[in-house]
C-alpha positions as CSV (number, residue, x, y, z in Angstrom):
1,M,110.8,153.4,78.6
2,N,113.0,155.8,80.4
3,T,113.2,155.1,84.1
4,R,113.1,158.7,85.2
5,W,110.1,159.3,83.0
6,I,108.3,156.3,84.7
7,A,109.3,157.8,88.1
8,A,107.9,161.2,87.0
9,R,104.6,159.6,86.1
10,I,104.4,157.8,89.4
11,I,105.1,161.0,91.4
12,T,102.5,162.8,89.3
13,R,99.9,160.2,90.3
14,V,100.6,160.9,93.9
15,L,100.6,164.7,93.6
16,Q,97.8,165.1,91.1
17,D,95.5,162.1,91.8
18,G,96.2,161.6,95.5
19,Q,97.1,157.9,94.8
20,S,99.3,156.2,97.4
21,L,102.9,155.7,96.4
22,T,102.6,152.0,97.0
23,S,99.6,151.7,94.7
24,A,101.2,153.9,92.0
25,L,104.4,151.9,92.1
26,D,102.7,148.5,92.0
27,S,100.8,149.6,88.8
28,A,103.7,151.2,87.0
29,L,106.4,148.6,87.8
30,K,104.4,145.8,86.1
31,T,105.9,146.9,82.8
32,V,109.5,147.1,84.1
33,E,111.4,143.9,83.7
34,S,114.9,144.8,85.1
35,A,115.2,144.4,88.8
36,Q,117.9,147.1,88.8
37,D,115.5,149.5,87.0
38,K,112.7,148.8,89.5
39,A,115.0,149.5,92.4
40,F,116.2,152.8,90.9
41,I,112.6,153.9,90.2
42,Q,111.5,153.0,93.7
43,A,114.5,154.8,95.2
44,I,113.8,158.0,93.3
45,C,110.1,158.0,94.1
46,Y,110.5,157.3,97.8
47,G,113.3,159.9,98.0
48,V,111.3,162.7,96.2
49,C,108.3,162.0,98.5
50,R,110.5,161.9,101.6
51,H,112.2,165.2,100.8
52,Y,109.4,166.8,98.9
53,H,108.9,169.9,101.0
54,R,112.6,170.9,100.6
55,L,112.8,170.0,96.9
56,D,109.6,171.9,96.1
57,F,110.9,175.0,97.9
58,I,114.1,174.9,96.0
59,L,112.3,174.4,92.7
60,N,110.0,177.3,93.3
61,A,113.0,179.5,94.0
62,L,114.4,178.6,90.6
63,I,111.4,179.3,88.4
64,D,109.4,182.4,87.7
65,K,105.9,180.9,87.7
66,P,104.3,177.6,88.7
67,L,104.6,174.7,86.2
68,K,101.3,173.6,84.8
69,V,102.5,170.2,83.5
70,L,103.1,168.1,86.6
71,E,105.2,165.6,84.8
72,V,107.7,168.3,84.1
73,K,107.6,169.5,87.8
74,A,108.1,165.8,88.8
75,L,111.1,165.5,86.5
76,I,112.8,168.6,87.9
77,L,112.2,167.3,91.5
78,I,113.8,164.0,90.4
79,G,116.8,165.9,89.0
80,L,117.1,167.9,92.2
81,Y,116.9,164.8,94.3
82,Q,119.6,163.1,92.4
83,L,121.9,166.2,92.7
84,K,121.4,166.5,96.4
85,Y,120.8,163.0,97.7
86,M,122.0,160.4,95.3
87,R,125.4,159.2,94.2
88,V,124.8,160.2,90.6
89,K,127.4,162.4,88.9
90,P,126.0,165.9,88.3
91,H,126.4,165.9,84.6
92,A,124.7,162.5,84.3
93,A,121.9,163.5,86.6
94,V,121.2,166.6,84.5
95,S,121.6,165.0,81.1
96,E,119.6,161.9,81.9
97,T,116.8,163.9,83.4
98,V,116.6,166.2,80.4
99,Q,116.6,163.1,78.1
100,A,113.6,161.7,80.1
101,A,111.5,164.6,78.7
102,R,112.1,163.7,75.1
103,S,108.4,163.4,74.5
104,L,108.1,167.1,75.7
105,P,110.7,168.9,73.6
106,W,109.6,172.3,74.9
107,A,110.5,171.2,78.5
108,R,114.0,170.0,77.9
109,A,115.6,173.4,77.8
110,L,113.7,174.4,80.9
111,I,114.7,171.3,82.9
112,N,118.3,171.8,81.8
113,A,118.4,175.4,82.9
114,V,116.7,174.9,86.3
115,L,119.0,172.0,87.2
116,R,122.2,173.8,86.1
117,N,121.0,176.9,88.0
118,Y,120.7,174.9,91.1
119,L,124.2,173.6,90.8
120,R,125.4,177.2,90.5
121,K,123.3,178.5,93.5
122,R,123.3,175.4,95.6
123,D,124.8,176.8,98.8
124,E,122.6,179.9,98.7
125,L,119.4,177.9,98.1
126,E,120.2,175.3,100.7
127,Q,120.8,178.0,103.3
128,K,117.4,179.6,102.5
129,A,115.7,176.2,102.8
130,D,117.1,175.7,106.3
131,Q,115.5,179.0,107.4
132,V,111.9,177.8,106.8
133,K,110.9,175.2,109.4
134,S,108.5,173.1,107.3
135,V,111.2,173.0,104.5
136,A,114.1,172.3,106.8
137,L,112.2,169.4,108.5
138,S,110.4,168.4,105.2
139,H,107.0,168.0,106.9
140,P,103.7,169.9,106.5
141,D,103.0,172.7,108.9
142,W,99.9,171.1,110.4
143,F,101.8,168.0,111.4
144,I,104.8,169.9,112.8
145,Q,102.4,171.9,115.0
146,Q,100.4,168.8,116.2
147,L,103.5,166.8,117.0
148,E,105.2,169.6,118.9
149,Q,101.9,170.0,120.9
150,D,101.8,166.3,121.6
151,W,105.4,165.5,122.2
152,S,107.2,168.9,122.7
153,E,111.0,168.1,123.0
154,R,110.6,164.6,121.5
155,A,109.1,165.9,118.3
156,E,112.3,166.9,116.6
157,K,113.7,163.4,116.8
158,I,110.5,162.0,115.2
159,F,110.9,164.5,112.3
160,L,114.5,163.3,111.8
161,E,113.6,159.6,112.0
162,N,110.8,160.1,109.5
163,N,113.3,161.3,106.9
164,L,115.6,158.3,107.3
165,L,115.4,155.0,105.5
166,P,113.6,152.4,107.7
167,P,115.3,149.2,108.9
168,M,114.3,145.8,107.7
169,A,112.9,143.9,110.6
170,L,112.1,140.1,110.6
171,R,109.7,138.0,112.6
172,V,110.9,134.5,113.0
173,N,108.2,131.8,113.0
174,L,108.8,130.0,116.2
175,A,106.4,127.2,115.1
176,K,109.0,126.2,112.5
177,T,112.4,127.2,114.0
178,T,114.2,129.1,116.8
179,R,115.4,132.6,116.5
180,D,119.0,131.6,117.3
181,H,118.9,129.0,114.5
182,Y,117.5,131.4,112.0
183,L,120.1,134.0,113.0
184,H,122.7,131.4,112.3
185,L,121.2,130.8,108.8
186,L,121.4,134.5,108.1
187,I,125.0,134.7,109.1
188,E,125.8,131.8,106.9
189,Q,124.3,133.8,104.0
190,S,126.4,136.9,105.0
191,L,123.3,138.6,106.2
192,P,124.2,139.9,109.7
193,A,121.3,140.8,112.0
194,Q,120.7,142.0,115.5
195,V,118.5,140.4,118.1
196,V,115.7,142.5,119.6
197,S,116.0,141.9,123.3
198,F,112.4,142.7,124.2
199,C,110.7,140.8,121.4
200,A,111.1,137.0,121.3
201,T,110.6,136.8,117.5
202,G,112.4,139.9,116.3
203,L,115.6,140.4,114.3
204,I,116.8,143.5,112.5
205,L,119.0,143.1,109.5
206,D,122.1,145.3,109.2
207,R,121.0,146.1,105.6
208,P,117.8,145.5,103.7
209,V,117.7,142.7,101.1
210,P,115.1,141.3,98.7
211,I,112.8,138.8,100.4
212,E,114.0,136.1,98.0
213,A,117.4,136.4,99.7
214,L,116.0,135.4,103.1
215,P,116.7,131.7,104.0
216,S,113.5,129.6,103.8
217,F,111.2,132.6,103.3
218,A,109.0,130.6,100.9
219,E,108.8,127.8,103.4
220,G,107.4,130.2,106.0
221,W,110.3,130.3,108.5
222,V,110.3,134.1,108.6
223,S,108.2,137.2,107.7
224,V,109.1,140.8,107.2
225,Q,107.4,142.8,110.0
226,D,108.4,145.8,112.0
227,T,109.2,145.0,115.6
228,A,106.5,147.4,117.0
229,A,103.9,145.4,115.1
230,Q,105.3,142.1,116.4
231,L,104.4,143.2,120.0
232,A,100.7,142.8,119.3
233,A,100.5,139.0,119.4
234,E,102.5,138.9,122.7
235,L,100.3,141.6,124.3
236,L,97.2,139.7,123.2
237,A,98.4,136.6,125.1
238,V,96.0,134.2,123.5
239,Q,95.4,131.0,125.4
240,P,94.7,127.5,124.1
241,G,91.0,127.1,123.0
242,Q,90.2,130.8,122.9
243,R,88.2,132.4,120.2
244,V,90.0,135.4,118.7
245,L,88.9,138.2,116.4
246,D,91.4,140.3,114.4
247,V,89.6,143.4,113.1
248,C,91.0,145.4,110.2
249,A,93.3,142.4,109.7
250,A,94.9,143.0,106.3
251,P,97.6,142.3,105.2
252,G,97.6,139.6,107.9
253,G,101.0,139.9,109.6
254,K,99.4,140.1,113.1
255,T,96.9,137.4,112.3
256,A,99.7,135.1,111.3
257,H,101.8,135.9,114.3
258,I,98.9,135.1,116.7
259,L,98.6,131.7,115.1
260,E,102.4,131.1,115.1
261,L,102.5,131.8,118.9
262,Q,99.3,129.9,119.7
263,P,98.7,127.0,117.3
264,D,96.0,125.6,119.7
265,V,93.7,128.6,119.3
266,G,90.0,127.6,119.2
267,E,89.2,129.8,116.2
268,L,90.7,132.9,114.7
269,V,88.4,135.1,112.7
270,A,90.2,137.8,110.6
271,A,88.0,140.5,109.1
272,D,88.8,143.4,106.8
273,I,86.6,145.7,104.7
274,D,88.8,145.6,101.6
275,E,88.4,142.4,99.5
276,N,91.6,142.9,97.6
277,R,93.6,143.3,100.8
278,M,92.0,140.2,102.2
279,L,93.6,138.3,99.3
280,R,97.0,139.3,100.8
281,V,95.9,137.8,104.2
282,R,95.0,134.6,102.4
283,E,98.4,134.5,100.5
284,N,100.4,135.2,103.7
285,L,98.6,132.5,105.7
286,A,99.1,130.0,102.8
287,R,102.9,130.6,102.7
288,L,103.1,130.1,106.5
289,E,100.8,127.1,106.4
290,L,98.3,128.6,108.8
291,Q,94.5,128.6,108.8
292,A,91.9,131.2,109.9
293,T,88.3,132.1,109.1
294,L,88.6,135.0,106.7
295,I,85.7,137.4,106.1
296,V,85.3,140.6,104.1
297,A,83.3,142.8,106.6
298,D,82.8,146.3,107.8
299,A,84.1,146.4,111.4
300,A,81.7,149.3,112.2
301,K,78.7,147.1,111.3
302,P,79.1,143.7,113.1
303,D,75.4,143.0,112.9
304,D,75.9,142.4,109.2
305,W,78.4,139.5,109.7
306,W,78.8,138.5,113.3
307,D,77.5,135.0,114.2
308,G,76.6,135.9,117.7
309,K,79.4,133.9,119.4
310,T,81.5,136.2,121.6
311,F,85.3,136.4,121.5
312,D,87.8,135.9,124.3
313,R,90.4,138.1,122.6
314,I,90.0,140.9,120.1
315,L,92.7,142.8,118.2
316,L,91.6,146.1,116.8
317,D,94.3,147.5,114.7
318,A,92.3,150.6,114.0
319,P,92.3,152.7,110.8
320,C,94.5,155.7,111.6
321,S,96.6,158.6,110.3
322,A,99.6,156.2,109.9
323,T,101.8,159.0,111.2
324,G,104.0,156.4,112.9
325,V,105.0,154.8,109.6
326,I,106.0,157.9,107.5
327,R,109.5,156.6,107.0
328,R,108.0,153.6,105.3
329,H,105.3,155.6,103.4
330,P,106.7,159.1,103.0
331,D,103.8,160.0,100.7
332,I,101.7,160.3,103.9
333,K,103.4,163.7,104.3
334,L,101.8,164.8,101.0
335,L,98.5,163.1,101.1
336,R,97.4,163.3,104.8
337,R,95.5,166.5,105.7
338,V,94.7,168.0,109.1
339,E,91.0,167.6,108.5
340,D,91.5,163.9,108.1
341,I,92.3,163.4,111.8
342,A,88.9,164.3,113.2
343,A,87.3,161.9,110.7
344,L,89.7,159.1,111.6
345,V,89.1,159.6,115.3
346,A,85.4,159.4,114.7
347,M,85.8,156.2,112.7
348,Q,88.0,154.6,115.4
349,K,85.3,155.5,118.0
350,T,82.6,154.0,115.9
351,I,84.5,150.7,115.4
352,L,85.6,150.5,119.0
353,N,82.1,150.9,120.3
354,A,80.7,148.4,117.8
355,I,83.3,145.7,118.4
356,W,83.2,146.0,122.2
357,S,79.8,144.1,122.3
358,L,81.5,141.1,120.6
359,L,83.9,140.6,123.6
360,S,83.1,138.0,126.2
361,P,83.0,139.0,129.9
362,G,86.5,138.6,131.2
363,G,87.9,138.9,127.7
364,M,90.6,141.3,126.5
365,L,90.6,143.8,123.6
366,L,93.9,145.1,122.4
367,Y,93.6,148.5,120.7
368,A,96.4,149.4,118.3
369,T,97.4,152.1,115.9
370,C,100.4,153.0,113.9
371,S,99.9,156.7,114.8
372,V,101.9,159.1,117.0
373,L,99.0,161.5,117.5
374,K,97.5,161.5,121.0
375,Q,93.9,162.1,119.8
376,E,93.9,158.7,118.1
377,N,95.6,156.9,121.0
378,V,95.5,157.8,124.6
379,G,92.7,160.4,123.9
380,Q,90.6,157.7,122.2
381,I,91.0,155.2,125.1
382,Q,90.3,157.9,127.7
383,D,87.1,158.8,126.0
384,F,86.0,155.1,125.6
385,L,86.6,154.4,129.3
386,S,84.6,157.4,130.4
387,T,81.5,156.1,128.5
388,H,81.9,152.3,129.1
389,H,81.8,151.4,132.7
390,D,82.1,147.7,132.0
391,A,85.6,148.4,130.6
392,K,88.8,148.5,132.6
393,E,92.4,149.1,131.4
394,L,94.9,146.3,131.8
395,P,98.1,148.3,132.1
396,I,101.0,147.2,129.9
397,T,104.3,146.7,131.8
398,A,107.1,146.6,129.4
399,D,110.9,146.3,129.7
400,G,112.7,148.2,127.0
401,W,110.1,149.8,124.9
402,G,107.4,152.5,124.8
403,I,106.4,155.5,126.9
404,P,103.8,154.9,129.6
405,Q,100.7,157.0,129.0
406,E,97.7,157.7,131.3
407,Y,96.2,154.7,129.4
408,G,98.3,152.4,127.2
409,R,101.8,152.7,125.9
410,Q,103.3,154.8,123.1
411,I,106.2,154.0,120.8
412,L,107.7,156.9,119.0
413,T,109.2,156.5,115.6
414,G,112.9,155.4,115.7
415,E,112.7,154.1,119.3
416,S,114.8,150.9,119.2
417,A,114.6,151.1,115.4
418,M,110.8,150.7,115.6
419,D,107.9,152.4,113.8
420,G,105.6,154.6,115.8
421,F,102.9,152.6,117.4
422,Y,100.4,152.7,120.3
423,Y,98.9,149.9,122.3
424,A,96.2,149.8,125.1
425,R,94.6,146.7,126.6
426,L,91.0,146.8,127.8
427,V,89.3,144.0,129.8
428,K,85.5,143.6,129.9
429,Q,84.3,143.3,133.5
């Protein structure tokens, strides 16, 4: 099947059905055998989602009325993306995109005309696009307004970072090797990487590669994990013999890191509400030769699954807007709605209140999100502390990362090549 047509079907699932890009790709790529074709389809789909607001504006300027068949709209967006952002020769981009619509003969002339018209009017159309803020930044209006309210002069850099390709960060398993030794292995394989000064396990590759190319990946020497996410295990500071709960644990990167750093943990319980995602946790732990107690459970209802034994450490990686990882999941810009935020804040509050009772006196809870919105972060912790007099913040002192908040510490997207993240530590008195 034509790769551009497959990409158009994937984009349609995102636009029409609200399916996540990751899920749509996973389903569609099962039938694609060529690794090169898979990479091309992924590049197109991620690119169209990343620059959707600009591409859609240009498309609407080139047609007289909205397109009813979304696959045709998706094909034109794919064509425009190739012409503007990819190293595909214009005649090839046009002809191959037209050919992808062979099952829709009526659409071929339309696609050809729109793409060729763009080539003729490119400069004029791009200038018009630059004059509309949401189009120029390629972000929805609600998010632009919220980010400017929260971060004022820092907001523009976040928008720019969100539209860039993310780096590939690695977490070295210090239970199996040292970071210096693994860096040497990478250099031997012509895979240069940079050491992250403030994270003992972190490396950032100069260029992304398939995981199969990473030395001893199958043997568990390394995992792919953004540096910001790697900070969780260090902040949790688990001591030998302690009982640990990782709430909303899937896909298990932080669970594994805790066990790598503290092999003498008393017990680690990893819980997640999604049974399929918990399979990922099991697979990741198996590759790394680590063990934990895994349960499929609703964090908001611990009475349904908690055994009554309190925990010394709790990691709550709360469900959130994921606005800190847009560069990795650009479909968030298309799928997330302003009305989602209040519902997410309410869910976070419910889970935080429910899980707090599971923490031992003197124990520590680490609250984390991959959001850059203050309501979900410092605002959430401020509200919690105002209603829980047995809770006290344990300030995070950090050298080289994050912005201190009234409570907790915020990483903004792109800082030291990291995803956007928030952390706050709470101790039960």
